[in-house]
C-alpha positions in Angstrom: 54.9 85.1 -14.3 54.5 81.8 -16.3 54.1 81.5 -20.2 53.8 78.5 -22.3 53.4 80.4 -26.2 55.1 81.5 -28.6 58.0 83.3 -29.4 56.2 86.4 -30.0 54.0 86.0 -27.0 56.9 85.6 -24.7 58.7 88.3 -25.7 55.3 91.0 -24.7 55.1 88.6 -21.3 59.4 89.4 -20.5 58.8 93.0 -21.7 55.9 93.5 -19.0 57.5 91.3 -16.8 60.9 93.7 -16.5 58.6 96.6 -16.4 57.8 95.5 -12.9 61.0 93.8 -12.2 59.1 90.1 -12.4 61.1 86.6 -12.7 59.3 84.9 -15.5 59.5 81.3 -17.1 58.9 80.9 -20.9 58.5 77.8 -22.7 57.8 79.2 -26.1 58.8 77.9 -29.9 60.7 74.9 -31.1 62.1 73.3 -34.1 63.8 70.2 -32.7 66.1 68.6 -34.7 65.2 64.4 -34.8 69.3 63.2 -36.1 69.5 59.3 -37.4 72.8 58.3 -37.3 74.4 55.7 -40.1 74.6 52.5 -37.6 70.7 53.3 -36.6 67.8 50.8 -36.4 66.1 52.6 -39.2 62.5 50.2 -39.0 62.4 50.8 -35.3 63.2 54.7 -35.2 61.1 55.6 -38.2 58.3 54.6 -36.1 59.5 56.6 -33.5 59.6 59.4 -35.7 56.1 59.0 -37.0 54.6 59.7 -33.0 57.4 62.2 -32.4 56.1 64.4 -35.7 52.5 63.9 -35.3 52.0 64.0 -31.7 48.9 66.6 -31.4 49.2 66.4 -35.4 52.1 67.9 -35.0 51.2 71.1 -33.0 53.8 70.7 -30.2 56.4 72.6 -29.5 58.5 69.7 -28.6 57.3 67.8 -31.7 60.6 66.5 -33.7 60.6 69.0 -36.7 63.5 68.6 -38.8 64.8 64.9 -39.6 68.7 65.2 -40.0 69.3 61.9 -41.8 72.6 60.2 -42.8 73.1 59.8 -46.0 74.1 56.0 -45.8 70.3 55.8 -44.0 68.1 58.8 -46.0 66.3 56.7 -48.2 65.7 53.9 -46.3 64.1 56.1 -43.7 62.5 58.1 -46.0 60.4 55.2 -47.6 60.0 53.8 -43.9 58.4 56.8 -42.7 56.2 57.3 -46.1 55.0 54.3 -45.8 53.9 55.0 -42.2 52.0 57.8 -43.3 50.7 56.3 -45.9 48.5 54.2 -43.4 46.8 56.9 -41.8 43.1 57.6 -42.0 41.8 61.3 -41.5 38.4 61.2 -39.6 36.7 61.7 -36.0 39.5 62.8 -33.6 37.3 61.3 -30.9 38.1 57.9 -32.4 40.6 55.8 -31.9 40.9 54.6 -34.4 41.8 58.0 -36.7 45.0 59.3 -37.4 44.4 62.0 -39.2 43.0 64.7 -36.6 42.4 68.5 -37.8 44.4 71.2 -36.9 43.5 73.8 -34.5 42.3 76.3 -37.3 42.0 76.4 -40.7 44.1 79.6 -40.3 46.8 78.1 -39.1 46.5 75.3 -41.7 46.7 77.8 -44.6 50.3 79.4 -42.7 51.3 75.5 -42.8 50.6 74.9 -46.5 52.1 78.2 -47.4 55.4 77.2 -45.8 55.3 74.6 -47.6 54.5 75.5 -50.9 57.3 78.2 -50.5 59.7 75.3 -49.5 58.9 73.5 -52.8 59.8 76.7 -54.7 63.0 76.9 -53.1 63.9 73.4 -53.6 62.5 71.1 -51.6 60.4 67.6 -52.7 57.3 66.9 -51.6 57.6 63.4 -51.0 54.2 62.7 -49.5 51.1 64.5 -48.2 51.1 68.4 -48.1 47.2 69.0 -49.3 44.0 69.9 -47.6 41.7 67.1 -46.9 38.0 67.4 -47.6 36.2 70.4 -46.7 35.2 70.2 -43.2 37.4 71.1 -40.5 41.3 72.1 -40.5 42.3 68.4 -42.1 45.9 68.6 -43.9 47.6 65.3 -44.5 50.4 64.9 -42.7 53.7 65.8 -45.6 57.1 64.8 -45.8 59.7 67.6 -47.6 63.2 65.7 -48.6 66.1 67.5 -49.1 65.4 70.5 -47.4 68.1 72.6 -46.5 68.9 76.3 -44.7 67.5 79.2 -46.3 63.8 76.9 -46.7 60.6 77.9 -44.5 60.8 74.4 -43.9 64.3 74.8 -42.1 64.4 78.5 -40.8 61.1 78.4 -39.6 58.7 76.6 -37.0 56.8 73.9 -39.0 53.4 74.0 -36.3 51.9 71.3 -37.8 52.2 67.4 -39.6 54.9 68.1 -41.8 58.4 66.2 -41.6 61.7 68.3 -43.0 64.2 65.9 -44.0 67.7 66.9 -44.3 70.6 64.8 -45.1 74.6 64.9 -44.2 77.6 63.2 -44.6 79.0 63.4 -41.0 78.7 63.8 -37.9 80.0 67.3 -37.5 77.7 68.4 -40.4 74.4 67.0 -38.1 75.3 68.6 -35.6 76.4 71.8 -37.2 73.3 72.2 -38.9 71.0 70.9 -35.5 72.3 73.7 -34.0 71.5 76.4 -36.7 68.0 77.4 -35.6 66.8 80.1 -33.6 65.2 77.6 -31.4 66.8 75.6 -28.6 63.8 73.3 -27.0 64.6 69.9 -27.3 66.6 67.4 -30.0 67.4 63.9 -30.0 69.5 61.6 -31.6 69.3 58.1 -32.6 72.1 55.4 -33.0 73.2 51.9 -31.6 75.9 53.4 -29.6 74.9 54.9 -26.6 78.6 56.4 -25.7 78.6 58.3 -29.5 74.6 59.4 -28.8 75.5 61.3 -25.6 78.6 63.3 -27.1 76.2 64.9 -29.8 73.5 65.1 -27.5 75.8 67.4 -25.4 77.0 69.4 -28.2 73.5 70.5 -29.2 72.1 73.5 -28.3 69.0 73.1 -26.5 67.2 72.7 -23.2 66.7 68.9 -23.0 68.4 66.4 -25.4 67.4 62.5 -25.7 69.7 59.5 -26.9 66.9 57.0 -28.6 64.3 58.5 -27.0 61.4 61.0 -28.0 61.7 64.8 -26.6 58.9 64.6 -23.6 58.2 66.4 -20.4 58.6 64.2 -17.3 57.9 65.5 -13.7 61.3 64.3 -12.6 63.0 66.1 -15.4 63.4 70.0 -15.6 62.1 71.2 -19.0 62.7 74.4 -20.5 64.8 75.9 -24.1 67.3 78.4 -24.9 67.4 80.9 -27.4 64.4 81.8 -29.0 62.9 78.7 -27.1 62.7 81.1 -24.1 64.2 80.9 -20.7 63.9 79.0 -17.0 62.6 76.0 -16.2 59.4 74.2 -15.6 58.7 70.6 -13.6 61.4 68.8 -11.0 62.2 70.5 -8.0 64.1 73.4 -10.8 60.7 74.6 -12.0 59.6 74.5 -8.2 62.7 76.9 -7.4 61.9 79.5 -10.3 58.8 80.3 -7.9 60.5 81.3 -5.0 63.6 83.7 -4.0 66.4 82.1 -2.9 67.7 83.7 0.8 71.0 83.5 2.4 71.3 84.1 6.0 75.5 83.8 7.1 75.9 83.3 10.7 79.0 83.9 12.3 
């Protein structure tokens, strides 16, 4: 049995599978960290961050959601990302020029907006966006929340929509600690000019897949899946195929 869905749905499916002793693969929610180190190419990384956060209007389990920035580059990065967000126009989702498409449903937009409002009330700073657009369709202005910290909805919960949570850190150790301070563990990325440094940090992120200088994505050649509340088991690659079979051992003397 295999499911792509929410953590709550995953628990229910796993419970039913357990009753019948059936294996299952669960690819569930995520709150992926997007760690930008002080030596990163800020302009290029901000452009990638735009795609990483707003793919499918932010409604993706593997979308970057918590942007953990070194203090040295945080102001510049936020300014770059704000400028990129500001270039987007809402419109017909079938039009290739449209940068802001509607969310899936109006109730999901309302839930996301409530998370934004709770985060702002707790001390997060709204840099841009975070409001309904128009009266038709579940359009939501892509938002940036700065100075997000643990205890806020934007940090503790999955933001399943076009909202980027900015977390500022002093060093690599703090970046990894906050990256791992989540119930989720689907993916994560590290952005730096030093590939070896990036790999060392990526290995310490508690997630099923980590990327250095690349957006988290699924690829048929690579096993994909998460840990913690992001589920278990793997899709894709030969690892994914083997999830659907039982390994049998035959010993002959």
